[in-house]
DSSP file (Angstrom, degrees, kcal/mol; ACC not computed):
  #  RESIDUE AA STRUCTURE BP1 BP2  ACC     N-H-->O    O-->H-N    N-H-->O    O-->H-N    TCO  KAPPA ALPHA  PHI   PSI    X-CA   Y-CA   Z-CA
    1    1 A Q     >        0   0    0      0, 0.0     4,-1.8     0, 0.0     5,-0.2   0.000 360.0 360.0 360.0 -13.5  -15.9    5.2    4.3
    2    2 A H  H  >  +     0   0    0      1,-0.2     4,-2.3     2,-0.2     5,-0.2   0.895 360.0  55.3 -62.8 -38.8  -16.8    6.1    7.9
    3    3 A Y  H  > S+     0   0    0      1,-0.2     4,-2.3     2,-0.2    -1,-0.2   0.925 108.8  45.3 -61.1 -46.9  -15.0    3.0    9.2
    4    4 A V  H  > S+     0   0    0      1,-0.2     4,-2.4     2,-0.2    -1,-0.2   0.849 110.5  55.4 -68.1 -32.6  -11.7    3.8    7.6
    5    5 A L  H  X S+     0   0    0     -4,-1.8     4,-2.3     2,-0.2    -1,-0.2   0.927 109.6  45.8 -64.0 -44.2  -11.9    7.4    8.7
    6    6 A V  H  X S+     0   0    0     -4,-2.3     4,-2.5     2,-0.2    -2,-0.2   0.911 112.1  51.7 -65.4 -41.9  -12.3    6.4   12.3
    7    7 A L  H  X S+     0   0    0     -4,-2.3     4,-2.6     1,-0.2    -2,-0.2   0.912 110.2  48.9 -60.8 -42.3   -9.5    3.9   12.0
    8    8 A L  H  X S+     0   0    0     -4,-2.4     4,-2.7     2,-0.2    -1,-0.2   0.914 110.7  50.0 -65.0 -42.3   -7.2    6.5   10.6
    9    9 A L  H  X S+     0   0    0     -4,-2.3     4,-1.2     1,-0.2    -2,-0.2   0.927 112.4  47.7 -61.2 -43.7   -8.1    9.0   13.4
   10   10 A R  H  X S+     0   0    0     -4,-2.5     4,-0.5     2,-0.2     3,-0.2   0.904 111.8  50.9 -63.5 -41.2   -7.4    6.3   16.0
   11   11 A L  H >< S+     0   0    0     -4,-2.6     3,-1.7     1,-0.2    -2,-0.2   0.945 109.2  49.4 -61.1 -48.6   -4.1    5.4   14.3
   12   12 A F  H >< S+     0   0    0     -4,-2.7     3,-0.8     1,-0.3    -1,-0.2   0.713  99.0  67.3 -68.4 -19.5   -2.9    9.0   14.2
   13   13 A N  H 3< S+     0   0    0     -4,-1.2    -1,-0.3    -3,-0.2    -2,-0.2   0.723 106.7  42.6 -67.1 -19.9   -3.8    9.4   17.9
   14   14 A H  T << S+     0   0    0     -3,-1.7    -1,-0.2    -4,-0.5    -2,-0.2   0.308 104.0  79.6-109.0   6.8   -1.0    6.9   18.6
   15   15 A L  S <  S-     0   0    0     -3,-0.8     0, 0.0    -4,-0.2     0, 0.0  -0.810  89.7 -94.4-114.3 154.3    1.6    8.3   16.2
   16   16 A P    >   -     0   0    0      0, 0.0     3,-1.7     0, 0.0    -2,-0.1  -0.378  41.4-115.9 -60.1 145.9    4.0   11.3   16.4
   17   17 A P  T 3  S+     0   0    0      0, 0.0    -5,-0.0     0, 0.0    -2,-0.0   0.686 111.9  50.9 -62.9 -18.6    2.4   14.3   14.8
   18   18 A T  T 3  S+     0   0    0      2,-0.1     2,-0.1    29,-0.0     0, 0.0   0.472  82.9 115.9 -97.9  -1.2    5.1   14.6   12.0
   19   19 A M    <   -     0   0    0     -3,-1.7     2,-0.4    -7,-0.1    -4,-0.1  -0.417  55.9-143.3 -72.1 141.4    4.9   10.9   10.9
   20   20 A T        -     0   0    0     -2,-0.1     2,-0.5    28,-0.0    28,-0.2  -0.875  10.7-154.5-104.0 137.9    3.7   10.2    7.4
   21   21 A V  E     -a   48   0A   0     26,-3.2    28,-2.8    -2,-0.4     2,-0.6  -0.947   7.5-145.4-115.3 128.7    1.5    7.1    6.7
   22   22 A G  E     -a   49   0A   0     -2,-0.5     2,-0.7    26,-0.2    28,-0.2  -0.845  19.1-159.7 -90.4 119.8    1.3    5.3    3.4
   23   23 A L  E     -a   50   0A   0     26,-2.7    28,-2.3    -2,-0.6     2,-0.8  -0.880  10.9-169.6-110.3 107.6   -2.2    4.1    3.0
   24   24 A L  E     +a   51   0A   0     -2,-0.7     2,-0.4    26,-0.2    28,-0.2  -0.858  26.1 158.0 -92.8 109.2   -2.8    1.2    0.5
   25   25 A Y    >   -     0   0    0     26,-2.4     3,-2.5    -2,-0.8     4,-0.3  -0.999  49.6-127.0-140.2 134.2   -6.6    1.1    0.2
   26   26 A D  T 3  S+     0   0    0     -2,-0.4     3,-0.2     1,-0.3    -1,-0.1   0.812 115.0  28.5 -53.4 -34.0   -8.7   -0.4   -2.6
   27   27 A I  T 3> S+     0   0    0      1,-0.1     4,-2.4     2,-0.1    -1,-0.3  -0.182  80.0 132.9-119.0  40.3  -10.6    2.9   -2.9
   28   28 A G  H <> S+     0   0    0     -3,-2.5     4,-2.6     1,-0.2     5,-0.2   0.826  70.7  57.3 -58.9 -33.6   -7.9    5.2   -1.7
   29   29 A C  H  > S+     0   0    0     -4,-0.3     4,-2.0     2,-0.2    -1,-0.2   0.914 109.4  44.2 -65.5 -41.8   -8.5    7.5   -4.6
   30   30 A Q  H  > S+     0   0    0     -3,-0.2     4,-2.6     2,-0.2    -2,-0.2   0.890 112.8  52.4 -68.3 -39.2  -12.2    7.9   -3.6
   31   31 A L  H  X S+     0   0    0     -4,-2.4     4,-2.5     2,-0.2    -2,-0.2   0.925 109.7  47.8 -64.0 -44.2  -11.2    8.3    0.1
   32   32 A E  H  X S+     0   0    0     -4,-2.6     4,-2.4     1,-0.2     5,-0.2   0.923 112.2  50.0 -63.1 -42.7   -8.7   11.1   -0.7
   33   33 A R  H  X S+     0   0    0     -4,-2.0     4,-2.8     1,-0.2    -2,-0.2   0.924 111.6  48.3 -60.7 -44.6  -11.3   12.9   -2.9
   34   34 A S  H  X S+     0   0    0     -4,-2.6     4,-2.7     2,-0.2     6,-0.4   0.906 110.7  51.4 -62.2 -42.3  -13.9   12.7   -0.1
   35   35 A C  H  X>S+     0   0    0     -4,-2.5     5,-1.5     1,-0.2     4,-0.8   0.920 115.3  41.3 -61.9 -43.7  -11.5   13.9    2.5
   36   36 A R  H  <5S+     0   0    0     -4,-2.4    -2,-0.2     3,-0.2    -1,-0.2   0.894 117.1  47.8 -71.8 -39.5  -10.6   16.9    0.4
   37   37 A K  H  <5S+     0   0    0     -4,-2.8    -2,-0.2    -5,-0.2    -3,-0.2   0.901 123.6  30.3 -68.4 -41.6  -14.1   17.7   -0.8
   38   38 A W  H  <5S-     0   0    0     -4,-2.7    -1,-0.2    -5,-0.2    -2,-0.2   0.328 107.8-113.5-104.9   6.6  -15.8   17.5    2.7
   39   39 A G  T ><5 +     0   0    0     -4,-0.8     3,-0.7     1,-0.2     2,-0.3   0.839  57.7 162.9  68.1  33.4  -12.9   18.6    4.8
   40   40 A L  T 3 < +     0   0    0     -5,-1.5    -1,-0.2    -6,-0.4     5,-0.1  -0.625  61.7   4.9 -87.2 145.5  -12.4   15.3    6.5
   41   41 A L  T >> S+     0   0    0     -2,-0.3     4,-2.6     1,-0.1     3,-0.8   0.782  76.9 159.7  57.2  31.7   -9.2   14.4    8.4
   42   42 A N  T <4  +     0   0    0     -3,-0.7    -1,-0.1     1,-0.3    -2,-0.1   0.836  67.8  53.9 -55.0 -36.4   -7.9   17.9    7.8
   43   43 A D  T 34 S+     0   0    0      1,-0.2    -1,-0.3     2,-0.1    -2,-0.1   0.850 123.0  25.5 -68.7 -33.5   -5.4   17.7   10.7
   44   44 A V  T X4 S+     0   0    0     -3,-0.8     3,-2.2     1,-0.1    -2,-0.2   0.560  93.7  95.0-108.8 -10.7   -3.8   14.5    9.4
   45   45 A L  G >< S+     0   0    0     -4,-2.6     3,-1.7     1,-0.3    -3,-0.1   0.848  81.8  57.3 -54.1 -39.5   -4.5   14.6    5.7
   46   46 A P  G 3  S+     0   0    0      0, 0.0    -1,-0.3     0, 0.0    -2,-0.1   0.706 105.6  54.0 -65.2 -14.5   -1.1   16.2    4.9
   47   47 A H  G <  S+     0   0    0     -3,-2.2   -26,-3.2   -27,-0.1     2,-0.5   0.220  93.0  86.6-102.8  13.1    0.5   13.2    6.6
   48   48 A I  E <   -a   21   0A   0     -3,-1.7     2,-0.6   -28,-0.2   -26,-0.2  -0.962  56.1-163.7-117.6 128.6   -1.2   10.5    4.5
   49   49 A K  E     -a   22   0A   0    -28,-2.8   -26,-2.7    -2,-0.5     2,-0.2  -0.943  21.0-148.5-107.9 110.9    0.1    9.3    1.2
   50   50 A F  E     +a   23   0A   0     -2,-0.6     2,-0.3   -28,-0.2   -26,-0.2  -0.545  26.9 156.6 -83.8 142.3   -2.8    7.5   -0.6
   51   51 A S  E     -a   24   0A   0    -28,-2.3   -26,-2.4    -2,-0.2     2,-0.3  -0.953  29.0-134.0-151.4 167.3   -2.3    4.6   -2.9
   52   52 A I        -     0   0    0     16,-2.2   -26,-0.2    -2,-0.3     5,-0.1  -0.933  35.3 -92.1-126.4 153.8   -4.3    1.7   -4.2
   53   53 A S     >  -     0   0    0     -2,-0.3     4,-2.4    28,-0.2     3,-0.5  -0.227  37.8-113.1 -63.1 154.0   -3.3   -2.0   -4.5
   54   54 A V  H  > S+     0   0    0     26,-2.3     4,-1.7     1,-0.2     5,-0.2   0.888 115.5  58.1 -56.2 -43.0   -1.8   -3.0   -7.9
   55   55 A F  H  4 S+     0   0    0     25,-0.4    -1,-0.2     1,-0.2     4,-0.2   0.900 113.8  38.1 -55.3 -43.4   -4.8   -5.2   -8.7
   56   56 A H  H >4 S+     0   0    0     -3,-0.5     3,-1.0     1,-0.2     4,-0.4   0.772 106.2  67.2 -80.3 -26.7   -7.2   -2.2   -8.4
   57   57 A A  H >< S+     0   0    0     -4,-2.4     3,-1.6     1,-0.3    -2,-0.2   0.901  97.0  53.8 -60.8 -40.2   -4.8    0.2  -10.0
   58   58 A Y  T 3< S+     0   0    0     -4,-1.7    -1,-0.3     1,-0.3    -2,-0.2   0.630  99.5  63.1 -73.5 -10.7   -5.0   -1.5  -13.4
   59   59 A G  T <  S+     0   0    0     -3,-1.0    -1,-0.3    -4,-0.2    -2,-0.2   0.559  95.3  78.9 -83.7  -8.6   -8.8   -1.2  -13.2
   60   60 A H  S <  S-     0   0    0     -3,-1.6     2,-0.1    -4,-0.4    -3,-0.0  -0.536  90.9 -97.4 -96.4 163.4   -8.4    2.6  -13.2
   61   61 A Q    >>  -     0   0    0     -2,-0.2     4,-1.8     1,-0.1     3,-0.8  -0.326  46.2 -94.9 -72.8 163.2   -7.8    4.9  -16.1
   62   62 A W  H 3> S+     0   0    0      1,-0.2     4,-2.2     2,-0.2     5,-0.2   0.843 121.1  57.6 -52.1 -44.5   -4.2    6.1  -16.8
   63   63 A P  H 3> S+     0   0    0      0, 0.0     4,-0.8     0, 0.0    -1,-0.2   0.895 109.3  46.3 -58.1 -38.1   -4.5    9.4  -14.9
   64   64 A F  H <> S+     0   0    0     -3,-0.8     4,-3.3     1,-0.2     3,-0.4   0.882 109.6  55.7 -69.2 -36.6   -5.4    7.5  -11.7
   65   65 A Q  H  X S+     0   0    0     -4,-1.8     4,-1.9     1,-0.2     7,-0.2   0.898 105.0  50.8 -63.9 -40.1   -2.6    5.0  -12.3
   66   66 A I  H  < S+     0   0    0     -4,-2.2    -1,-0.2     1,-0.2    -2,-0.2   0.727 120.1  36.5 -73.5 -17.6    0.1    7.6  -12.4
   67   67 A V  H  < S+     0   0    0     -4,-0.8    -2,-0.2    -3,-0.4    -1,-0.2   0.836 130.4  24.6 -96.1 -40.7   -1.1    9.2   -9.2
   68   68 A Y  H  < S+     0   0    0     -4,-3.3   -16,-2.2    -5,-0.1    -3,-0.2   0.536  82.3 114.5-110.3  -8.4   -2.2    6.2   -7.1
   69   69 A H    >X  -     0   0    0     -4,-1.9     3,-1.9    -5,-0.4     4,-0.6  -0.490  65.6-135.2 -64.4 128.4   -0.2    3.2   -8.4
   70   70 A P  G >4 S+     0   0    0      0, 0.0     3,-0.7     0, 0.0     6,-0.4   0.811 103.3  56.7 -60.3 -30.6    2.0    2.1   -5.5
   71   71 A C  G 34 S+     0   0    0      1,-0.2     4,-0.1     7,-0.1     6,-0.1   0.659 110.6  45.5 -73.8 -13.1    5.1    1.7   -7.7
   72   72 A K  G <4 S+     0   0    0     -3,-1.9     2,-0.5    -7,-0.2    -1,-0.2   0.422  96.6  88.4-106.3  -2.2    4.6    5.3   -8.9
   73   73 A C  S X< S-     0   0    0     -3,-0.7     3,-1.6    -4,-0.6     4,-0.5  -0.847  85.6-114.3 -98.9 130.3    4.1    6.7   -5.4
   74   74 A V  T 3  S+     0   0    0     -2,-0.5    -2,-0.1     1,-0.2    -3,-0.0  -0.398  99.0  25.2 -61.2 131.3    7.2    7.8   -3.4
   75   75 A G  T 3  S+     0   0    0     -2,-0.1    -1,-0.2    -4,-0.1   -53,-0.1   0.228  99.7  84.0 102.5 -13.3    7.7    5.6   -0.4
   76   76 A F    X   -     0   0    0     -3,-1.6     3,-1.8    -6,-0.4    -2,-0.1   0.636  65.4-173.6 -97.3 -15.1    5.9    2.4   -1.5
   77   77 A G  T 3   -     0   0    0     -4,-0.5    -1,-0.2     1,-0.2    -4,-0.2  -0.306  65.7 -25.9  60.3-137.1    8.7    0.9   -3.4
   78   78 A L  T 3  S+     0   0    0     -6,-0.1    -1,-0.2    -7,-0.0    -7,-0.1   0.111  95.0 141.0 -97.7  21.2    7.8   -2.3   -5.3
   79   79 A S    <   -     0   0    0     -3,-1.8    -3,-0.1    -9,-0.2    -8,-0.0  -0.347  37.7-163.8 -63.3 141.9    4.9   -3.1   -2.9
   80   80 A D        -     0   0    0    -10,-0.1   -26,-2.3   -27,-0.1   -25,-0.4   0.507  31.2-127.8-105.6  -6.2    1.8   -4.5   -4.6
   81   81 A G  S    S+     0   0    0    -28,-0.2     3,-0.2   -27,-0.1     4,-0.2   0.704  75.9 116.5  73.2  18.8   -0.5   -3.9   -1.6
   82   82 A E     >  +     0   0    0      1,-0.2     4,-1.7     2,-0.1     5,-0.1   0.321  37.7 100.8-103.3   8.5   -1.8   -7.5   -1.7
   83   83 A G  H  > S+     0   0    0      1,-0.2     4,-2.2     2,-0.2    -1,-0.2   0.877  80.7  52.2 -61.3 -40.8   -0.5   -8.5    1.8
   84   84 A C  H  > S+     0   0    0     -3,-0.2     4,-2.7     1,-0.2    -1,-0.2   0.871 107.2  53.2 -65.1 -36.2   -3.9   -8.1    3.5
   85   85 A K  H  > S+     0   0    0      2,-0.2     4,-2.6     1,-0.2    -1,-0.2   0.887 107.8  51.1 -65.7 -37.2   -5.5  -10.3    0.9
   86   86 A W  H  X S+     0   0    0     -4,-1.7     4,-1.7     2,-0.2    -2,-0.2   0.926 111.2  48.0 -63.4 -44.4   -2.9  -13.0    1.6
   87   87 A L  H  X S+     0   0    0     -4,-2.2     4,-1.1     2,-0.2    -2,-0.2   0.929 112.4  48.6 -62.2 -45.4   -3.7  -12.7    5.4
   88   88 A W  H >X S+     0   0    0     -4,-2.7     4,-2.2     1,-0.2     3,-0.8   0.924 109.7  51.8 -60.0 -44.8   -7.4  -12.9    4.7
   89   89 A R  H 3< S+     0   0    0     -4,-2.6     4,-0.3     1,-0.2    -1,-0.2   0.840 110.3  50.5 -60.6 -32.7   -6.9  -16.0    2.4
   90   90 A S  H 3< S+     0   0    0     -4,-1.7    -1,-0.2     1,-0.2    -2,-0.2   0.677 119.7  34.8 -78.9 -17.8   -4.9  -17.6    5.3
   91   91 A L  H X< S+     0   0    0     -4,-1.1     3,-2.3    -3,-0.8     4,-0.2   0.608  89.9  89.2-110.1 -16.2   -7.6  -16.9    7.9
   92   92 A K  G >< S+     0   0    0     -4,-2.2     3,-1.6     1,-0.3    -3,-0.1   0.746  76.3  69.0 -63.1 -24.2  -10.9  -17.3    6.0
   93   93 A F  G 3  S+     0   0    0     -4,-0.3     4,-0.4     1,-0.3    -1,-0.3   0.696  91.7  64.3 -66.2 -15.1  -11.2  -21.0    6.7
   94   94 A L  G <> S+     0   0    0     -3,-2.3     4,-3.0     1,-0.2     5,-0.3   0.603  74.9  93.1 -80.7 -12.0  -11.8  -20.1   10.3
   95   95 A I  H <> S+     0   0    0     -3,-1.6     4,-2.1    -4,-0.2    -1,-0.2   0.903  84.6  47.3 -53.3 -50.4  -15.1  -18.3    9.6
   96   96 A P  H  > S+     0   0    0      0, 0.0     4,-0.7     0, 0.0    -1,-0.2   0.889 115.8  46.4 -60.8 -36.4  -17.3  -21.3   10.3
   97   97 A I  H >4 S+     0   0    0     -4,-0.4     3,-0.7    -3,-0.3    -2,-0.2   0.934 115.3  44.6 -68.5 -46.4  -15.5  -22.1   13.5
   98   98 A L  H >< S+     0   0    0     -4,-3.0     3,-1.1     1,-0.2    -1,-0.2   0.752  98.5  73.7 -72.1 -23.4  -15.5  -18.5   14.8
   99   99 A W  H 3< S+     0   0    0     -4,-2.1    -1,-0.2    -5,-0.3    -2,-0.2   0.851 107.7  33.0 -58.4 -35.5  -19.2  -18.0   13.8
  100  100 A V  T << S+     0   0    0     -3,-0.7    -1,-0.3    -4,-0.7     2,-0.2   0.312 103.1  99.6-104.9   7.4  -20.3  -20.1   16.7
  101  101 A S  S <  S-     0   0    0     -3,-1.1     2,-0.1    -4,-0.2    -3,-0.0  -0.576  73.5-110.9 -94.6 157.4  -17.5  -19.2   19.1
  102  102 A G     >  -     0   0    0     -2,-0.2     4,-2.5     1,-0.1     5,-0.2  -0.282  37.4 -97.9 -76.7 170.2  -17.6  -16.7   21.9
  103  103 A Y  H  > S+     0   0    0      1,-0.2     4,-2.1     2,-0.2     5,-0.2   0.927 122.2  42.8 -57.1 -52.6  -15.7  -13.4   21.8
  104  104 A H  H  > S+     0   0    0      1,-0.2     4,-2.2     2,-0.2    -1,-0.2   0.847 113.1  53.0 -68.1 -33.8  -12.7  -14.5   23.9
  105  105 A Q  H  > S+     0   0    0      2,-0.2     4,-2.7     1,-0.2    -1,-0.2   0.899 107.8  52.2 -66.6 -39.6  -12.5  -17.9   22.1
  106  106 A C  H  X S+     0   0    0     -4,-2.5     4,-2.8     2,-0.2     5,-0.3   0.937 110.5  47.7 -59.6 -47.1  -12.4  -16.0   18.7
  107  107 A L  H  X S+     0   0    0     -4,-2.1     4,-2.7     1,-0.2    -2,-0.2   0.911 112.5  49.6 -61.3 -42.0   -9.6  -13.8   20.0
  108  108 A F  H  X S+     0   0    0     -4,-2.2     4,-2.5     2,-0.2    -2,-0.2   0.929 113.1  45.4 -62.8 -46.9   -7.7  -16.9   21.2
  109  109 A I  H  X S+     0   0    0     -4,-2.7     4,-2.6     2,-0.2     5,-0.2   0.930 115.6  46.2 -64.4 -46.3   -8.1  -18.8   17.9
  110  110 A L  H  X S+     0   0    0     -4,-2.8     4,-2.8    -5,-0.2     5,-0.3   0.919 112.3  51.5 -63.0 -42.7   -7.2  -15.8   15.8
  111  111 A D  H  X S+     0   0    0     -4,-2.7     4,-2.3    -5,-0.3    -2,-0.2   0.930 112.6  45.5 -59.9 -46.3   -4.2  -15.1   18.0
  112  112 A N  H  X S+     0   0    0     -4,-2.5     4,-2.4     2,-0.2    -2,-0.2   0.911 114.1  48.1 -64.7 -42.4   -2.9  -18.7   17.7
  113  113 A Q  H  X S+     0   0    0     -4,-2.6     4,-2.6     2,-0.2    -2,-0.2   0.916 113.2  47.1 -66.5 -42.1   -3.5  -18.9   14.0
  114  114 A I  H  X S+     0   0    0     -4,-2.8     4,-2.5     2,-0.2    -1,-0.2   0.892 111.4  51.9 -66.5 -38.6   -1.7  -15.5   13.3
  115  115 A H  H  X S+     0   0    0     -4,-2.3     4,-2.5    -5,-0.3    -2,-0.2   0.924 110.7  48.7 -61.2 -43.8    1.1  -16.6   15.6
  116  116 A H  H  X S+     0   0    0     -4,-2.4     4,-2.6     2,-0.2    -2,-0.2   0.926 112.2  47.7 -61.0 -46.3    1.4  -19.9   13.6
  117  117 A L  H  X S+     0   0    0     -4,-2.6     4,-2.6     1,-0.2    -1,-0.2   0.883 110.6  53.2 -62.3 -38.1    1.4  -17.9   10.3
  118  118 A D  H  X S+     0   0    0     -4,-2.5     4,-2.1     2,-0.2    -2,-0.2   0.938 111.4  44.2 -62.5 -48.3    4.0  -15.6   11.7
  119  119 A E  H  X S+     0   0    0     -4,-2.5     4,-1.5     1,-0.2    -2,-0.2   0.908 114.1  50.9 -63.1 -41.8    6.3  -18.5   12.7
  120  120 A K  H  X S+     0   0    0     -4,-2.6     4,-0.9     1,-0.2    -2,-0.2   0.906 112.0  46.2 -62.4 -42.5    5.7  -20.2    9.3
  121  121 A S  H  < S+     0   0    0     -4,-2.6     4,-0.5     1,-0.2     3,-0.3   0.844 107.4  57.5 -71.8 -32.3    6.6  -17.0    7.4
  122  122 A L  H >X S+     0   0    0     -4,-2.1     3,-0.7     1,-0.2     4,-0.5   0.845  99.4  60.0 -66.5 -31.6    9.7  -16.3    9.4
  123  123 A L  H 3< S+     0   0    0     -4,-1.5     4,-0.2     1,-0.2    -1,-0.2   0.869 115.2  33.6 -63.0 -35.7   11.1  -19.7    8.5
  124  124 A G  T 3X S+     0   0    0     -4,-0.9     4,-2.4    -3,-0.3    -1,-0.2   0.357  91.1 100.0 -99.7   5.3   11.0  -18.8    4.8
  125  125 A F  H <> S+     0   0    0     -3,-0.7     4,-3.1    -4,-0.5     5,-0.2   0.885  78.5  53.4 -62.5 -41.1   11.7  -15.1    5.3
  126  126 A G  H  X S+     0   0    0     -4,-0.5     4,-2.5    -3,-0.2    -1,-0.2   0.928 112.3  44.0 -60.2 -46.3   15.4  -15.4    4.4
  127  127 A R  H  > S+     0   0    0     -4,-0.2     4,-2.5     2,-0.2    -1,-0.2   0.919 115.0  49.7 -63.8 -43.1   14.7  -17.1    1.1
  128  128 A W  H  X S+     0   0    0     -4,-2.4     4,-2.7     1,-0.2    -2,-0.2   0.930 112.2  47.2 -60.8 -46.2   11.9  -14.7    0.3
  129  129 A L  H  X S+     0   0    0     -4,-3.1     4,-2.7     1,-0.2    -1,-0.2   0.910 112.2  49.3 -64.3 -42.7   14.1  -11.6    1.1
  130  130 A A  H  X S+     0   0    0     -4,-2.5     4,-2.4    -5,-0.2    -1,-0.2   0.914 112.3  48.7 -62.5 -42.0   17.0  -13.0   -1.0
  131  131 A K  H  X S+     0   0    0     -4,-2.5     4,-2.3     2,-0.2    -2,-0.2   0.929 113.6  45.9 -63.2 -45.5   14.6  -13.6   -3.9
  132  132 A K  H  X S+     0   0    0     -4,-2.7     4,-2.8     2,-0.2    -2,-0.2   0.891 111.7  52.8 -64.6 -39.2   13.1  -10.1   -3.7
  133  133 A W  H  X S+     0   0    0     -4,-2.7     4,-2.7     2,-0.2     5,-0.2   0.935 110.8  46.1 -62.1 -46.9   16.5   -8.6   -3.4
  134  134 A E  H  X S+     0   0    0     -4,-2.4     4,-2.3     2,-0.2    -1,-0.2   0.912 113.7  49.3 -62.7 -42.7   17.8  -10.3   -6.5
  135  135 A L  H  X S+     0   0    0     -4,-2.3     4,-2.4     2,-0.2    -2,-0.2   0.922 112.6  47.7 -61.3 -44.9   14.6   -9.4   -8.4
  136  136 A C  H  X S+     0   0    0     -4,-2.8     4,-2.8     2,-0.2    -2,-0.2   0.912 111.4  49.8 -63.9 -44.0   14.9   -5.7   -7.3
  137  137 A Q  H  X S+     0   0    0     -4,-2.7     4,-2.4     2,-0.2    -1,-0.2   0.892 110.7  50.8 -63.3 -39.1   18.6   -5.6   -8.3
  138  138 A G  H  X S+     0   0    0     -4,-2.3     4,-2.2     2,-0.2    -2,-0.2   0.930 112.7  45.0 -63.3 -45.4   17.8   -7.0  -11.7
  139  139 A K  H  X S+     0   0    0     -4,-2.4     4,-2.6     1,-0.2     5,-0.2   0.906 112.2  52.8 -64.6 -40.8   15.0   -4.5  -12.3
  140  140 A K  H  X S+     0   0    0     -4,-2.8     4,-2.6     1,-0.2    -2,-0.2   0.919 110.7  46.7 -61.0 -44.4   17.2   -1.7  -11.0
  141  141 A E  H  X S+     0   0    0     -4,-2.4     4,-2.4     2,-0.2    -1,-0.2   0.901 112.0  50.6 -65.7 -41.3   20.0   -2.6  -13.4
  142  142 A T  H  X S+     0   0    0     -4,-2.2     4,-2.1     2,-0.2    -2,-0.2   0.932 114.4  43.7 -62.0 -46.2   17.6   -2.9  -16.4
  143  143 A V  H  X S+     0   0    0     -4,-2.6     4,-2.8     2,-0.2     5,-0.2   0.905 111.6  54.2 -66.3 -41.6   16.1    0.5  -15.7
  144  144 A K  H  X S+     0   0    0     -4,-2.6     4,-2.3    -5,-0.2    -2,-0.2   0.923 110.6  46.0 -58.9 -45.3   19.5    2.0  -15.1
  145  145 A Q  H  X S+     0   0    0     -4,-2.4     4,-1.9     2,-0.2    -1,-0.2   0.901 112.8  50.0 -64.7 -41.3   20.8    0.8  -18.5
  146  146 A A  H  X S+     0   0    0     -4,-2.1     4,-0.9     1,-0.2    -2,-0.2   0.900 112.2  47.5 -64.6 -40.2   17.6    2.0  -20.2
  147  147 A L  H  X>S+     0   0    0     -4,-2.8     4,-0.8     1,-0.2     5,-0.7   0.885 110.3  51.5 -69.6 -38.1   17.9    5.4  -18.6
  148  148 A E  H ><5S+     0   0    0     -4,-2.3     3,-0.7    -5,-0.2    -1,-0.2   0.868 105.3  57.0 -64.8 -34.5   21.6    5.7  -19.5
  149  149 A A  H 3<5S+     0   0    0     -4,-1.9    -1,-0.2     1,-0.2    -2,-0.2   0.770  99.0  61.0 -67.2 -25.0   20.7    4.8  -23.1
  150  150 A L  H 3<5S-     0   0    0     -4,-0.9    -1,-0.2    -3,-0.4    -2,-0.2   0.786  92.8-147.6 -71.7 -26.6   18.3    7.8  -23.2
  151  151 A D  T <<5 +     0   0    0     -4,-0.8     2,-0.4    -3,-0.7    -3,-0.1   0.897  52.3 130.9  57.3  43.3   21.2   10.2  -22.6
  152  152 A V      < -     0   0    0     -5,-0.7    -1,-0.2     3,-0.0    -2,-0.1  -0.995  59.2-117.0-126.2 130.8   18.8   12.6  -20.6
  153  153 A D     >  -     0   0    0     -2,-0.4     4,-2.1     1,-0.1     3,-0.2  -0.194  24.5-111.8 -68.3 160.7   19.8   13.9  -17.2
  154  154 A E  H  > S+     0   0    0      1,-0.2     4,-2.6     2,-0.2     5,-0.2   0.859 114.4  56.6 -61.6 -39.3   17.8   13.0  -14.1
  155  155 A G  H  > S+     0   0    0      1,-0.2     4,-2.4     2,-0.2    -1,-0.2   0.909 108.4  47.2 -59.9 -43.6   16.5   16.5  -13.5
  156  156 A T  H  > S+     0   0    0     -3,-0.2     4,-2.5     2,-0.2    -1,-0.2   0.919 111.7  50.6 -64.3 -44.4   15.0   16.6  -17.0
  157  157 A R  H  X S+     0   0    0     -4,-2.1     4,-2.3     1,-0.2    -2,-0.2   0.914 111.3  49.0 -60.0 -42.5   13.4   13.2  -16.5
  158  158 A H  H  X S+     0   0    0     -4,-2.6     4,-2.5     2,-0.2    -2,-0.2   0.927 111.1  48.8 -64.4 -44.9   11.9   14.3  -13.2
  159  159 A R  H  X S+     0   0    0     -4,-2.4     4,-2.4     1,-0.2    -1,-0.2   0.900 111.6  50.2 -62.0 -40.1   10.5   17.5  -14.7
  160  160 A E  H  X S+     0   0    0     -4,-2.5     4,-2.4     2,-0.2    -1,-0.2   0.903 110.1  50.0 -64.2 -41.5    9.0   15.6  -17.6
  161  161 A W  H  X S+     0   0    0     -4,-2.3     4,-2.5     2,-0.2    -2,-0.2   0.936 111.7  47.7 -62.7 -46.2    7.4   13.1  -15.2
  162  162 A V  H  X S+     0   0    0     -4,-2.5     4,-2.6     1,-0.2    -2,-0.2   0.914 111.8  50.7 -61.2 -42.8    5.9   15.9  -13.1
  163  163 A A  H  X S+     0   0    0     -4,-2.4     4,-2.6     1,-0.2    -1,-0.2   0.892 110.1  50.1 -62.5 -39.6    4.7   17.6  -16.3
  164  164 A Q  H  X S+     0   0    0     -4,-2.4     4,-3.0     2,-0.2     5,-0.2   0.925 111.0  48.5 -64.9 -43.7    3.0   14.4  -17.5
  165  165 A V  H  X S+     0   0    0     -4,-2.5     4,-1.5     2,-0.2    -2,-0.2   0.932 113.2  47.5 -62.4 -45.0    1.3   13.9  -14.1
  166  166 A V  H  < S+     0   0    0     -4,-2.6    -2,-0.2     1,-0.2    -1,-0.2   0.930 115.9  44.5 -62.3 -45.2    0.0   17.5  -14.1
  167  167 A H  H >< S+     0   0    0     -4,-2.6     3,-1.0     1,-0.2    -2,-0.2   0.920 114.9  47.1 -66.3 -44.1   -1.2   17.2  -17.7
  168  168 A Q  H 3< S+     0   0    0     -4,-3.0    -1,-0.2     1,-0.2    -2,-0.2   0.704 113.7  48.1 -73.1 -19.4   -2.8   13.8  -17.3
  169  169 A T  T 3<        0   0    0     -4,-1.5    -1,-0.2    -5,-0.2    -2,-0.2   0.179 360.0 360.0-109.7  18.0   -4.6   14.7  -14.1
  170  170 A R    <         0   0    0     -3,-1.0    -1,-0.2    -4,-0.1    -2,-0.1   0.511 360.0 360.0 -66.3 360.0   -6.2   18.0  -15.1
């Protein structure tokens, strides 16, 4: 956990003091617990919203899911937290090449490959965004209809959700 702590401190050195950072980390729940237990990152901890990737969220018990699942954390939307895994999968074939390369050559190769991936992803970005937008609108409409069928006002639903989180995470 030391590595991620140093990275977070370095990140917050370059951000405005009031900015909030959403951190999707496979062991975000353990990191938050360690920070609170040992007084780590006290200056920036109020500005970090911890979450875990969807893949890891389902490996946790229900109380952890309602606190750390990105779809249940304010600010993460429908993110699944798997973007870094996609990037790694796109770069891992370079490992044998980079293993025998010098430092500057490694940077050059990674820079070129990431630039290529960036251009490739931008070409399909419009289709991807339209697909995600339609999916989101469909889910929004389905949820809206289900909530209207409940005939319970939003304030009551919110209070019930907060009560469930408090009860499940005691």
